[in-house]
N, C-alpha and C positions, 0 to 999 in steps of 0.2 A: 840745452845751453844757449842757444840762439833766441829762444823765447825770453829767458832771464835777462840777456842782454838787450833785448827789445824793451823789456818792461823797466830795465834800469834807466835806458836812454829816455823814455817816456816819462819816468819820474825826474829825471834830471831837467827835462825841459819845463816841467810842473814847478819844480823849485825855484828855478832861475826866473822863470816868467812870473810867479808870484811875488819874488822879491822886487823885480822891475816894475810890476804893476803897483804895488804898494808903494814905492819911491817916487815913480814918475805919472802914476794914473795910466788910464787906458790909452789916452790919446798921446801921452809922451813916451810911450813903450812901442817899439817897432818889432817885427818878427826878425828883421835883420839884426837889431841890437840884441836880442835873445838868443839867436844863432851864433852871434860873434862872440858873446860872453861864454857859451857852452864850448866853441870851438868846431862847429860843424856848419854845413852849408844851410842856406835858407830852404833849398830844396828838400834836404833831408828832413829838416823839421815838420815840412808839410806831409811827410809820410805818417807822421803821428798825429797831427792837428790839421784840418785843412784849412784854416784861418785863424788869424788872431783873435776874432770874435769866438770861435770855437773854444779856444784855449782859455779865454776869459770866462765863458760860460762854465767850463769845466771847474773852475775854481768856484764859480757861485753854487754850483749843484754840490760841491763840498760843504759849503755852509748849511745846506739842506740837511746834512747829518747832524748838525747841532740842533735844528729846529726838531728833527724826529726825536732826538734824545730828550728835548725838554717835553715833547708831547708825551713820551713814555712816562716821565715823572708825573705828568698831570693825570695820568691815569692809574697811578699807584694809590692804594689805600692808606694814605698818610694825611696828617693835617696841613694845612696850606703852609704854615711856617717851615714844617719838616720839608715839603717840597721844595721851597725855596732855599732851603739848607743844602738839600742834594744837588740841586742846580748849581749853585755857588761851589760846592765843593768839586763836582765833577769838572766845571769850568776851569777852575784854578788848577786842577790836577792835570787836565789836557795841556793848558799852557806851559806848565811847569815841564812836563815830559816832551811836548813837541811845540816849539816855538812857532812851527808852520801853522799850527792852528790859530795862534794868536794873529799870524799876517792874515789868515783868511777872515778874521773878525774885522780887520781894518779894511781890508778889500771890500767887504760886505759894507761896511758902514759909508765908505766912499761911493759905493754903488748906489745907495740909497738916496744921496744927493745929487747924482750926475745927470747932466744933461745930454750925454753922448749915446745913452743905451738904445739898443736897436729893440725891436719888438720881442725878439726871443729872450734878451737880456732881461727887460721888463717882465716877461712871463715867469722867469725864474726868480726875480725880486720879489713879485707879488706872494710868493710863498715864504718868503723870509721874515715876514712881520711877526716877530716874537712878543712884542707888546702887546697886541690884541690877544694873544694867548694867555698872557699873564694876568691881565685885568680882571677876569672871573675869578681868578684864585686870589688876587688881593680882596676882592669884596667878599669873597667866602671867609678869608682870615679875619676881616674886620667884623663880619657877623658873628664869628666864633669868639671875639674878643681877643685875639692874638697878634693882630696887626692895627698899627696905629690909624686913627681916623685922618681923613684927608682924600683928596681926589684919587681914586684908585688908579687911573691912567697915569698921573704924575708920579705916584709911588712906584708904579711898575718901571715907569721910565728911569726914575732914580736908581732903583735897583739894577736894572739891566745896563744902565751907564756905568755903575761901578764895575760891572763884569767887562765891558768895553774897555774902561780905564785900565784895568789889570792887564788886559790884552796889549794896549799901547805901550804900557810899561816895560812888558816883556820884549816887544820889539825895539823901543826907543832907549831902554835902558837895560841892556842885557846883564844879567847876573844881580839885578836889583832883588831883594827879597820879596816874595810873594805875599800879599796880604792874607790873613786869615779869613777863611769863608765866613766864620762868625761875624766879622766886622760887615760884611756884605749884607747879610741877613739883619743885622742890628739897624739898618737904615728903615726896616720895615716894623720891627717888633715895637708892641705896645709898651 
């Protein structure tokens, strides 16, 4: 029972800190503010995470799960457009079921442009470059005649930006309808 309480508290810290990091950024969020919102002492929070940086890195590492999912789809014996369809469908499904997933997307996007990253944060961010993983897939789809012509990197960015936009809408406009995954894939279709 005590282990379940500990895990529940840890998850509460993660949920509250994610919300505050998305709303106020890394520099605008304090461990004191996180602990105050939860109703615990800062000291107790440090039993779960040794620093604000560790807490932030825990969120960035969660984003690595999305990268792993995309890498798994890239290995499937499907056509490029089918892989993009799978990625869009899975992403939108995760956002619909878990708005927390959408917040992690927003946090990651902020981190990509941030100037406050420590070396450890930068090391995690380096593994989050999904666009570079999608470019060869766009090229393969163009070669197969199922993806429109154009700069492969730009097309990959447009596709992934549509997923990021869906994440933003989940966070900023809760209850809004989710786009259809087909619409996101149509950005690429020839």
